[in-house]
N, C-alpha and C positions, 0 to 999 in steps of 0.2 A: 354444255360438259365446262366443268370449270376446269384454266391449263391451272398444270400442275406447280408447285412453289418451285426454283429452283433456289438453294441459300449459298446463300456467297462465302467465298473460303476463306477459314476461320481466319482474324487480323486485317480484315477489308472493310473496310466502310463505304458510303454510297454519299460524297462529297455533297455541302451542304453550300460551296461557293464560288463562284466563278473564279476560274484558274488565266491567267495567262500569261505567256511566254515576252519574261525579257530578263535582260541581260543586265547586272548591274553588280560592282562594288562594292564587297560588304564585308564582316570581320563576326567573329563567333568567338567570344571571350567567357573566360570564366575566372574564377580566382588561380591569379596564379599564371595564368595564361592565358593568350590568343590565336588565332590563327587565320590569317585573309579569305575569303573564300568566295564564290563568283554565283549570283541569284541565275537560275534558270527559266523557271518558273513561281509565278507569284499568287496568292489569294489570301482573302481575311481570316480561313483556318490555319494558313502554312506555306510554308517553301522548298524548292527542293532547290540546293546549293551544291556545286560541283567544290570539294573538298578533301584532302586527302581521307576517307574514308574509318582512319584508325583515329575518331575521337576520341576521349576520354568518356567514359559514364560519368558526368559527372551532371547530379541537382540543379546544378547553379549556373548549365548554359543557358546563356543571351546571345542574342543574332540582331547585330548590332548593319544598321539601312539607310543609308539616306534616298530618297526613290527625285531622279530627273524632275526637274521641275517645281519641284515640294524646296521650302523653309527648314531648315532643323532635322539634326537628327531621330532615324525609331532604335530603343533599345527593349527590347522582345525575348521576355526568358521565353524560351524552345527546349519542348525534346526532340532526341534523334526517335523518329518511326519506323524505318526503315532505314539501310546502307544499297548505294550498287559500287560494288565492285570494276575493276574494267578489266572488261571482255574481250575474250583474243579473239582475231579477226573484225574488228570491230571497233571504229576510228573514236578518237579521245572526242571530236565536236561530233558523231551521230551520238554515243553511248559515253559521255563521262560518268568517270568515279563521281561519286557524291553521294545525300544523303535528304530525304525526306526530313522534315523540321513543322511541329504541329507546336504554333503557339498557344501558351499557357497560358498564359492572360493580358490583355489588349484592354490599357484602358480607353474611355467612349472617343475620346480625339485620335489616341493610335488607326482603332478600327477606320475611321473618317476618314482622316488622314491615306489607309490607303484602300481602300473606297475610292477617294475619287482620284485615285492615282488609274485603280480595276479596273471603272465600270466604261471609259471610251473606250476600252482597245477591247480586241479582237479576244470570244474565250478560244480555251484550244480544250479539247477534250480528252479523254482519259484514254491512259497508255503514252499521252506525247511525252513525257517523264517522269515515269514510275507506275507502281501501281499507284490504285485510287488508296485512299484513304490516307494519305501525305497531308491532308490537312482539314 
C-alpha cells in the first residue's frame, strides 16, 4: 500500500545544504544605508540574522560578513525570505527577532569559502532557528 504524500505548507522548501549554528557579527547594506546584525545559523544557501525585522524592502540588499578563521570579507546579494518578530513570553536569547535571508548569487569562490567554514561544524536540524526554506 502506497503511503499518502503530505504536501509541504505553501512557502516552505526542503533545505538543500547543511546548516550550522554560528554567531558572527555582520552587516546588512543597501544603497543609502546599513544596519549591524548577528548571525545565528549559516549554510551555503542562506543565513538567519538577528536584526530589527523592519528592514526596508529593497532589491539591492547585501549581506557582509567575515567568517572566523578566514581571510577577507564576503559581500553577498540577499533577499528576505521570512521575518520573526520578538515573541511575548520568550527571551531574546531563546527566540530572537530577526530574519531568514536567501543568498541570491554566490561566486564560486564565495560558495567554497562558506563550504569550508560550514563542513567541519555540526549540523543543526530544521526548526532550530526558523522555518524550512530560509536557505
